[in-house]
N, C-alpha and C positions, 0 to 999 in steps of 0.2 A: 197838495202837490202844487208846485209852481214850475213853470217853464223857464229854464235858465238860458237855453241857447238852442237855436236850430243849427244842427251840424251839417245836414245835407238835404237838398231838395231833389226829388226824383221827378221825371217827366210826367208820370201818371198821378202826381199829387201827393205821394207818400213823403214822409219826412223822417229823418233820423234826428232825434231830439235829446237834449240833456235836461233832466228834471231834478228837483230837490224835494224830498219828502219833508213835510212840515209837521205832521202828526203821526203817531203810531196808529196803525189800523190792521185789521184782519180782513183778508179777502173772503167774501161770502160766496160770490159767484164770479165766474170768469168766462168771457166769450171772445174767441179770436177767429176771425174779426167780428166786430159788431155787424149784424146784417145791414147791408147797404153802405157800409163805411169801409175805410182803408185801415182802420186801427182797431185795437183790442179795447175791451171795456168790461165793466162788471160792477158789482155792488161791494161796498166795504162797510165794515163796522168799526167805528172809531173806538179806541181803547183809552181808558184813563191812564194818565202818566203822572206819577208822583216824583217831582224833581227835588224834593226836600232831602238834604244830606247833612249829617252832622259835620261840623267844621273840621274836626280831627280826622274823620274818614276822608274828606275832600283833600286835606293836606297830604295825607298818606298816598292817596291816588296820584296827586300831582307830583310828589317826590319820585315815586316809582315810574310814572309815565316819563318824566324827564330822564331818568336813568336809562330806561329802555330806548328812548328816542336818541339819546346820546350815543349809545352803542350802535344804533342804526344810522349814524351820521346825519340825523335830521337837522337841517340848518335853521329852522325858524324858532320863534319864541312860543312859549306855552303859557297862555293866560291862566292865572290862578283859579278862575271860575270855569275852566273848561269842563264840558260834560263828557260823559262816557261815549257819546256818539261822535265827538269832534275828531278823535284820532283812531277810532276803532278799526278803520280800514288800513291803517298804516303800521299796525303793531303785530303783524304775523298771525292773525286769527285765520283758521280754516273757514271755508264757506259755512260749514255746519255751525262752528262757533259764532260766526257773525249772525246767523239766523237765531241761535239760542240767545244771544245778547239782545237782539231786536224783540224777542218774545217776552223779555222781562219788562214789567210795567213800573218798576221802582228804580230810581236812579241809584239808591243805596245798594239794591240787589245787583245792578249792572256793575257798579264799582267793585263790589266784592268778587264778582265773576272775573273782572279784568285784573284785580289784584292776584287772584289765583293764577291767571295766565302769566302775569308778570313774573311771579316766583318761578314758574317753570321755564320761561323763555330766558330769564336773566342768567341762570346757570349755564344754559347752552351758549348764550352770547359771550359770557366771560370765558368759557372754555375755548370758544372759537378764537377769541383775541389772544389767549395764551398760545394756542397752536400757531397762529400767524406770527407771533413774536419769536417762537422757537424756529420757525421756518426762516425768518429773516436772519436770525443768529447763525443758523446752519449755513446760510448763503455766505456769510463772512468767513466761517471756519474753513470752508472748502477752498478758499483762495489763500489760506495761511500756509506759508512755506514751513513744513515741519522741521527743517534743519536750521531755521533762522528765526527762533522765537525767543 
């Protein structure tokens, strides 16, 4: 875990902070607050994480990731070596799905999980776009003079 930014300092010494997780871990014990401290603490068990992915699977993941993000009007570039964690928070996963993703210890398993999600969400995104287009067309039709066409 690394400290990214202190967001707010309180008069009693507490802080609101932004952190970045660097490794996958499982929380073994949790104490809130740590006795004599203003913050939570606990013990963690670091989990092995296999980042090896077949090239074809990575290409498929990037292809569908780009398609989903395009439908969501994501403005940025997507690096070809993006991991499953890089965009997981931006692609419409529920909190439960995000947790399920985090519990997978293989990048290949995470990519398969996300590809299943992409297949479900893409059909919804495409249907939404079609509905928006029909609504736009209906807006033009209601202003059409029926006697002068």
